[in-house]
N, C-alpha and C positions, 0 to 999 in steps of 0.2 A: 504494500500500500504506500501511501504518500508520507513524506516527512513535512510536518507543518509547524511553523512558528506562530504562536499566539501571543499577541501583545495586547493586554487588557489590564487596566488598573483596578477594576472591581473584582475582588477575590471570588465572589459567588458566580459571576458571569464567566470568569476565566476557568474556574473549576468545572462548571456545567459544560462549557464548550469542549474543554480538554477531555472530560470523561466521555462525552458523546462521540467525539471523533476517535478517541482511543478504543472505544467499544467496536467501532467500525474497522479497527485494525491499523489505523494511522499511527505513526510515530510522532509524538507531540513534544515540543519544547515550549516552555512558558516563560513569558517576561511580564513583569509588573508595570512597565511603562515603555514608551518608545525609545528612550535612551538606552535602556538595557537591551531591548530588541536589536537596536542598531549595533551595539557591541557584539551581541551573539552572531548576527549576520556577518560582521566583519571577521570575527574569530573563526567562523566556520566557512568562510569564503562563499557565502550565499548558497550553500548546499542544502537548500530546502525546495520543496515542490510548490509551496504556497506560504505566503505571509498573510495571516488573518489578524487585522488590527482594529482596535477601537479608534475612533477619531479623537475624542476628547480625553486626553491623559496628561498627567503632570510631566515635567522635564522635557519631553519631546512628544508632541501630539502626533496623531496618525497621518495628518497631512504632511508634516515635516518628515516623518518616517518614510512615507510613500515617495516623496521627492528624493530623499537620500538613497533609498533602496533602488528606485528606478534609474538613478544615475550610476550606481555601482553595479547593480545586477539587473539589467534591463529585461532579461528573460524570465525573471521570477514573477509569477502571477501574484497580484495583491488584491485581497478582498477586504474592504473596510466595513465596519459596523458602527452604528451610532443611535442614540436615543434622542438626539436633538436635531430638529428640522433645519436649523440654521447651519449646523455642522455638515449635514447632508448636502446642502446647497454649495458649500465651499468645496466639496469633493468633486462636484460636477466639472470643474475646470481641469480635472486630472484624468479625463477620459482616456487619454493615451497611455497613462501609467497604471490605472487600476482596472480590475475586472468589473466590479460593481460595488454598491453600498447597500448593505443589509440593514433595514431599520429595526431598532429594538423597541419593544420586546419581540423576540422571535421564538417560535416553537422548536422543539427538538427536530422535527421533520424539516422545518424551514432551513435551519442551519446545516443539516446534513445534505439536503438537496442543493443548497447554494454552493457549499464547498465542493460537492461532486461536480456541479456545473463548471465551477472555476477550474478544477483540476483537469476536466475534460475539454476545456476551452469552448464550451457551448456558447454561441452568441446570445447575449443578454436579451436583445429585442425579440428574438424568436421564442425564447423561453417564456418571456412575459406574455406575449400574445397567445401562445399555446395554453398557458395556465389560465388565462382569462376565458378562453374558449371552453375549457373544461368546467370552469366554475359556474 
């Protein structure tokens, strides 16, 4: 399965996501904020299949982490998550760097599906339209 770096400052969300993805067989590395995640990425030469990051975090937010990661490791897919609409809007300028932004709160199935989509590089627009047609 995939090796995923999770950058999330909320302990409960970080553990929920890590457990969910771990149960799917993914190898998970956790960081409490963007600064630690950036250090891990550099120390490991970007050898991850996905960076999953919250946007609003102390030290280095998800936007700065995405910009740094995109510059150093342009082939690493980035999936952002946020519970704040204004933060989601800031991420839309990063379309070339990030796969998508997942709004919080999300369900277990939503995070698993979105991570699977990102890992398999499924086009976001097609996924959204297909899911709307099913609903």
